[in-house]
C-alpha positions in Angstrom: 25.8 -10.6 6.1 26.0 -7.6 4.0 29.7 -7.7 4.0 29.5 -11.3 2.6 26.8 -10.4 -0.6 29.5 -7.6 -0.9 32.4 -9.9 -0.8 30.7 -12.3 -3.3 29.6 -10.3 -5.4 25.9 -10.9 -5.2 24.1 -7.7 -5.2 22.2 -6.0 -8.1 20.2 -2.7 -8.3 17.1 -2.2 -10.7 15.0 1.0 -11.2 11.7 -1.2 -12.2 10.9 -4.8 -12.8 7.7 -5.2 -14.3 6.2 -8.2 -12.5 7.0 -10.4 -9.6 8.1 -13.3 -11.4 10.6 -11.5 -13.1 11.6 -10.3 -10.1 12.6 -13.4 -8.4 14.4 -14.6 -11.9 16.5 -10.9 -11.4 17.1 -12.0 -7.8 18.6 -15.7 -8.5 20.6 -14.4 -11.9 23.6 -13.9 -9.4 23.2 -16.8 -7.5 22.4 -18.7 -11.2 26.0 -16.6 -12.7 28.0 -17.9 -9.5 26.4 -21.6 -9.8 25.0 -21.4 -6.2 21.8 -22.5 -7.5 20.7 -23.9 -11.0 18.3 -22.2 -13.7 15.7 -24.5 -11.5 15.9 -22.4 -8.4 13.6 -19.3 -9.2 11.1 -21.6 -11.3 11.0 -23.4 -8.0 10.3 -20.2 -5.9 7.9 -19.1 -8.2 5.9 -22.3 -8.7 5.5 -21.9 -4.7 4.2 -18.7 -4.4 1.7 -19.8 -7.1 1.0 -22.3 -4.6 0.9 -20.5 -1.1 0.8 -16.7 -2.4 3.5 -14.0 -1.5 4.8 -16.2 1.7 8.3 -14.2 0.9 7.3 -10.9 1.2 8.2 -10.8 5.0 7.4 -7.0 6.1 6.0 -4.1 3.9 9.3 -3.6 1.2 11.3 -6.7 2.1 10.8 -10.1 0.4 13.1 -12.8 0.6 12.5 -15.5 -2.1 13.7 -18.7 -1.3 12.3 -22.1 -1.5 13.2 -24.7 1.2 9.9 -27.2 -0.2 12.0 -28.0 -2.9 15.4 -26.8 -2.8 17.0 -29.0 -5.5 19.7 -27.2 -7.5 21.2 -25.4 -4.6 24.8 -26.0 -5.2 26.0 -24.0 -1.8 24.6 -21.6 0.9 24.6 -17.8 -0.2 21.9 -14.8 0.5 21.7 -12.3 -2.6 20.7 -8.5 -2.1 18.7 -7.1 -5.1 16.9 -3.3 -4.9 14.1 -1.9 -7.0 13.7 1.4 -7.3 9.6 1.0 -8.1 8.4 -1.5 -5.4 7.7 -5.2 -7.1 3.9 -5.3 -6.6 2.9 -9.0 -5.4 -0.7 -8.6 -4.6 -2.7 -5.9 -6.3 -5.2 -6.4 -3.5 -2.7 -5.9 -0.9 -0.2 -3.0 -1.1 1.6 -4.1 1.8 3.1 -7.0 0.2 4.9 -4.6 -2.9 8.7 -5.2 -1.9 11.7 -2.8 -2.7 14.4 -5.3 -1.3 15.0 -8.6 -1.8 17.2 -11.2 0.1 17.2 -14.1 -2.1 18.4 -17.0 0.0 20.0 -20.4 -0.9 20.7 -23.3 1.7 22.3 -26.6 1.1 20.4 -27.8 4.3 17.5 -27.2 6.5 19.9 -26.0 9.5 21.9 -23.4 7.1 18.5 -22.2 5.9 17.5 -21.4 9.5 20.4 -19.7 10.0 20.4 -17.4 7.5 16.7 -16.6 8.1 17.4 -16.0 11.8 20.3 -13.6 10.4 18.3 -12.0 8.1 15.4 -11.6 10.6 17.9 -9.7 13.0 18.6 -7.1 10.1 14.6 -6.3 9.5 13.9 -6.3 12.9 15.9 -2.9 13.0 13.6 0.0 10.9 16.6 2.1 10.6 19.1 -0.7 8.4 15.5 -1.7 6.8 15.2 2.3 5.3 18.7 2.6 4.8 18.6 -0.4 2.5 15.5 0.7 0.7 17.4 3.5 0.1 20.4 2.3 -1.1 21.2 3.1 -4.7 24.6 1.4 -5.4 27.4 -0.9 -4.1 29.0 2.0 -2.3 25.5 2.5 0.0 25.5 -1.1 0.7 29.4 -0.9 2.0 28.2 2.6 3.9 25.1 0.6 5.6 27.6 -2.2 6.2 30.2 -0.6 7.6 27.8 1.6 9.8 25.6 -1.0 11.0 28.0 -3.7 11.3 26.4 -6.2 9.1 
């Protein structure tokens, strides 16, 4: 999966992002740039988070922005990666909802959506991989992680 993200150029690194809304917008930027999703996709994710809370933070330090409920504007299936040096705060009262790495999922249909989530779950179940991704600083680090863990 990381190899595919690298091949498609769907990754970004930031030192700091001030709000979770801005983080979602930035996590979708490469997907929008490559016409995988349209400009409304991050707005839909933000609206869904405002409605249901930070459901996209799966485990501490890891968010998976996605919008299955109203996935209009998705042109193809892809996953983008973003890492932020300073964790993004989603809930001041629950710091386990802070996130440094974002896997933004865009899926054309429910089947592909579930396939991507399953593939990400395999990665996120490995604490060593998650820690390596949290420490990644650039494209070269991602390439090393992809090669080392065959992901």
